[in-house]
C-alpha positions, 0 to 999 in steps of 0.5 A: 829155631823152634817147631810151632804146632797145635795138631796131633799129626805133628805131635805124633811126628815129634814123639817119634823124633824124640825116640830116634834122636837119642840113637845113632840111627839113620833117619829119612825125613820125607814130606812136601816142599815147605813142610819143615824137613830141615827144622826136623833134622836140626831138632834131631841133632839138637836132641842127640848126644852129638849136639855139641859137634857140628851139623853140616847141611848139604843140598844135593840138588844145588851142587853141580854134578861134577863137584858133588863128590869132592864136596861130600868126600873131599879131594887131595891136591892134584886130583883134578884141574884146580885142586891146588890143595887138599880139601876136606869134604862135608863128611869130614867136616861133620866128624862127631856130629851130623850130616844133613843130606837135603834133597837126597833124591837128586843125588846122581846114580853114579855117586850113590854107591860111594854114599852107600859105602859111607853108610855101611862101612863108616868110611869114605875115599877122597877124590884122587885118594888111595886110602879110606878115611874112617868117619864118625858121622850120623846121617839124616837125609830128606826129600820131597820125592816119594823115594820108593817110586824113584827106586821103582823108576830106576832113578835111585838104588834100592840098597841105598834107599833101604840103608837110608830108610832105617827110621822114616819120618813123614811130615804131613802137608799143612792142608792135612793139619788145619789145627796148626794154621791159627798158631802159625799165623800168630807166630809169623805175625809176631815174627814179622812185627819184630822184623819190620817194627809193626804192631799188628794185633788184629786180623779180619774174619775174611782173611782168616776164612781165606787162610783156612780155605787155601790148600797151601801147596807150598805148605808152611813156607808159603804161609810164612811168605804170605804173612810176611808180605801182608805185614809189610803192606799193613800200616796200622794194627790191622793186617792188610790182606789183599787176597781178602778185600772188603774186610770189615770184621776183625778179631785179636790175634790171641783169639786164634787158638781154637776153642774147645768146641772147634777142637771137638768138631775137628776131632769128630770130623777126623773120626768120621773121615776114618770110618768113611762116615759110618757112625755105628758098628765096630769100625764106626766113628762112635766106637773110635771116639768112645761114645754112644752113636746117639751122643755122636748124632746129637753132637753132629746136629748141634755142630752142624756136621753133615756128610759132604755131598759127592 
């Protein structure tokens, strides 16, 4: 798996990722569903000194509440009905490597003190056991919830939150990084061309307009599913896109990388947004961009950039 991106937002996330991967620090990855949190967790493991050891994933929302303690920490024979033999939990299976606790915000309150102990003391206690078991495991957790709000609502322990939040990584949603959309479109079309034996090489202007304008509440996962469905429906070199009917003009996929003018335009718009559309002054967009206000106004005029109507 690889991270496909063109935006400065993801570039900044990856710079932080590289810094923390070389350590054993606990990482909390937060972001909306579909933003690629598991991909980030895998990258942390692969770039760490633990890469030759296992990475074990646990989806905290998918395991029944009465089984999750056994799944995480293991149990001994006879601990409960059906425990016919000793069983290692996910922490033991990840020994020397990384455990990825996905959807950590769904972890039951009753189990949170035991996870806190595992993080603090580097030891666990099996269900039905009487002696602690030492562990050497790095923890990466992820959630699509705003975890501090869960703490405030009483759904998550504050001490566990602060123990997990040693190194937070926030993955921005796709709607906040439109620079990634063209390269992701190319990547997913190539992926599904190979999977389904297609040879799609062109995409309509209408389809591109739709893909850029859509808010993508499901983020990269939704975009991937949309492209896969369109590739399946397409029969020739042109992407058939039901959401954008009546497509007459198309361009080759290799043209989807933003032009230099497009990149400059997006950069100017970001600076204007940060400065609340102030051009001059110490916090104006011209100062942020390092150019004269007159130069900025000239470029805005040539690129058709104007303050949006409220």
